[in-house]
C-alpha positions in Angstrom: -16.8 -8.9 3.8 -13.2 -7.9 4.8 -12.2 -4.3 5.5 -8.9 -2.6 6.0 -9.2 -0.3 9.0 -6.3 2.2 9.4 -6.3 3.5 13.0 -4.3 5.8 15.2 -4.2 4.6 18.8 -2.1 5.2 21.9 1.2 3.4 21.8 0.7 2.0 25.3 0.3 -1.6 26.7 -3.3 -2.8 26.3 -4.4 -0.3 23.7 -4.6 -2.9 20.9 -6.4 -5.4 23.2 -9.1 -2.8 24.1 -9.5 -2.1 20.4 -9.8 -5.8 19.6 -12.5 -6.2 22.2 -14.4 -3.2 20.8 -14.3 -4.6 17.3 -15.4 -8.0 18.5 -18.4 -6.4 20.2 -19.8 -5.6 16.7 -18.9 -9.0 15.3 -15.7 -7.9 13.8 -13.1 -10.7 13.4 -9.5 -9.5 13.1 -7.5 -11.3 10.4 -4.2 -9.4 10.6 -2.6 -6.4 12.3 0.4 -4.4 10.9 2.1 -1.5 12.6 2.5 1.1 9.8 4.2 3.9 11.8 5.1 4.8 15.4 5.0 8.6 16.0 7.9 9.5 18.3 7.6 13.3 17.9 5.3 16.1 16.9 1.6 16.4 17.7 1.0 12.7 17.4 3.9 11.6 19.6 3.1 8.6 21.7 0.7 7.1 19.2 1.0 4.4 16.5 -0.8 3.9 13.2 -1.9 0.3 12.5 -3.5 -1.4 9.5 -6.1 -3.9 10.7 -7.9 -6.3 8.4 -11.3 -7.1 9.9 -14.1 -9.3 8.5 -17.8 -8.6 9.2 -20.9 -10.8 8.7 -23.1 -9.8 5.7 -25.7 -8.2 8.0 -23.2 -5.8 9.6 -22.3 -2.4 8.2 -18.7 -1.1 8.1 -19.7 2.0 9.9 -20.1 -0.2 13.0 -16.3 -0.8 13.0 -15.7 3.0 13.0 -18.1 3.6 15.9 -16.7 0.7 17.9 -13.1 1.7 17.4 -13.6 5.4 18.3 -15.5 4.4 21.4 -12.0 3.6 22.9 -10.4 6.7 24.3 -7.5 8.0 22.1 -8.4 5.9 19.1 -9.1 7.6 15.8 -10.0 5.9 12.5 -8.0 7.3 9.7 -9.7 5.4 6.9 -11.7 2.2 6.1 -12.0 0.4 2.7 -12.8 -3.1 1.4 -9.7 -5.3 1.3 -9.2 -8.8 0.2 -6.8 -11.1 2.1 -4.5 -10.0 4.9 -1.6 -7.6 5.2 1.6 -9.4 4.6 4.6 -7.0 4.6 6.9 -9.9 5.7 5.8 -11.8 2.5 8.1 -9.5 0.6 11.0 -11.7 1.6 9.4 -14.5 -0.4 8.9 -12.1 -3.3 12.5 -11.0 -3.3 13.5 -14.6 -3.5 11.3 -15.1 -6.5 12.8 -11.9 -8.1 16.2 -13.3 -7.5 15.3 -16.6 -9.1 14.1 -14.8 -12.2 16.8 -12.1 -12.3 17.7 -13.1 -15.9 14.1 -12.6 -16.9 13.2 -9.0 -15.9 9.6 -9.2 -17.1 8.9 -12.3 -15.0 10.7 -10.8 -12.0 8.4 -7.7 -12.3 5.3 -9.9 -12.5 6.2 -11.5 -9.2 6.8 -8.1 -7.7 3.6 -6.3 -8.8 1.4 -9.3 -7.9 2.7 -9.3 -4.3 2.7 -5.5 -3.6 -1.0 -4.9 -3.2 -1.1 -7.2 -0.2 2.2 -6.2 1.3 1.6 -2.4 0.9 -2.2 -2.4 1.4 -2.6 -1.0 -2.1 -5.1 -1.7 -4.8 -2.7 -2.2 -7.7 0.9 -2.0 -8.9 2.4 -1.3 -12.3 6.1 -1.6 -13.5 7.0 0.6 -16.5 10.1 0.7 -18.6 11.0 4.4 -18.9 14.3 4.0 -20.7 12.6 5.2 -23.9 8.9 5.5 -23.4 6.9 4.4 -20.4 5.8 1.0 -21.7 4.3 -1.6 -19.3 6.5 -4.4 -18.2 4.0 -5.9 -15.7 0.8 -5.0 -13.9 -1.2 -6.6 -11.1 -4.7 -7.9 -11.7 -6.6 -4.8 -10.5 -4.3 -2.3 -12.2 -5.9 0.3 -14.7 -6.0 -1.0 -18.2 -3.1 -0.2 -20.5 -4.4 2.3 -23.0 -0.9 2.5 -24.8 -0.6 6.2 -23.9 2.9 5.7 -22.7 2.9 8.5 -20.1 6.1 10.5 -19.9 7.0 9.8 -16.3 8.8 12.8 -14.8 10.8 13.4 -11.7 10.9 9.9 -10.2 14.6 9.7 -9.4 13.8 8.5 -5.9 10.7 7.1 -4.1 8.0 9.8 -3.7 4.3 10.4 -3.7 2.6 11.3 -7.0 0.1 14.1 -7.2 -2.5 13.9 -10.0 -3.7 17.4 -9.2 -0.3 19.1 -10.1 1.4 16.4 -12.3 -0.5 16.6 -15.6 1.4 13.6 -17.1 -0.3 11.2 -14.8 -3.0 9.2 -16.7 -6.5 9.8 -15.5 -7.1 6.1 -15.1 -4.5 6.0 -12.3 -6.3 8.6 -10.3 -9.8 7.1 -10.5 -11.7 6.9 -7.2 -9.3 9.4 -5.6 -6.5 7.0 -5.7 -3.3 7.8 -3.6 -0.2 7.2 -5.7 3.4 6.5 -5.0 6.4 5.6 -7.2 10.0 4.5 -7.1 12.7 3.7 -9.6 13.9 0.1 -9.6 17.6 0.8 -9.1 19.3 1.7 -12.4 17.2 -0.7 -14.5 15.2 2.0 -16.2 12.0 0.6 -14.6 9.7 2.7 -12.5 7.2 1.0 -10.1 3.9 2.8 -9.5 1.6 1.8 -6.7 -2.1 2.9 -6.4 -4.6 3.0 -3.5 -8.1 3.7 -4.9 -9.9 5.6 -2.2 -6.7 6.2 -0.2 -5.4 6.6 2.4 -2.4 8.7 1.4 1.0 7.1 1.6 2.9 8.0 4.7 6.5 9.1 4.5 7.5 5.8 6.2 5.6 3.9 3.5 7.3 5.8 0.7 10.7 5.1 2.3 9.8 1.4 2.5 8.8 1.5 -1.2 12.1 3.1 -2.1 14.1 0.6 -0.1 12.3 -2.2 -1.9 13.1 -0.6 -5.3 16.8 -0.3 -4.4 16.9 -4.0 -3.3 15.2 -5.3 -6.4 17.3 -3.1 -8.6 20.5 -4.5 -7.0 19.2 -8.0 -7.5 18.5 -7.4 -11.2 21.8 -5.6 -11.6 
């Protein structure tokens, strides 16, 4: 079984090595590591947040990863959840190439994008919606909530931002299942909004939202 472990650790030489040794001591096998954010100021200054995909044998419990990680001084586990595959943010370059190759077929370009985002943004699903008239689906990843044809009236997504199901009543209940963290961005001026969900969290960091917004701007420019 594979798990996505999001940890905060000291941004100093050797910290990641110590963490890797600790995870290995409980039979955890690291598949990929991605630096999500480096804290340069504030109360967390001098630390980094990493996403680490770790596999465990069937007889091992995921709690053992938490205990092992937090046995290292200065390491704190932010979240852990099942995750298939590896984190591949750099794979978005390939996706942008596919979007460009299909720029005359918007639906196909959006299919390529939403199918790649769950891996590259450690999310559970992604949906592209045409909001020029009603919020109709253009494309959705395999694990996305089913389309109930409700056509939610998406509001206030002029730039990349976090969505809050607690205060934004237009958000479909199916999007928020399992306490999903949500973020969205417009795809340039195409009239399409991209929504990304993380069932069970963790919440999207400001740096991740900025990354999503940049991706939306680039894809929007490609599609013209």
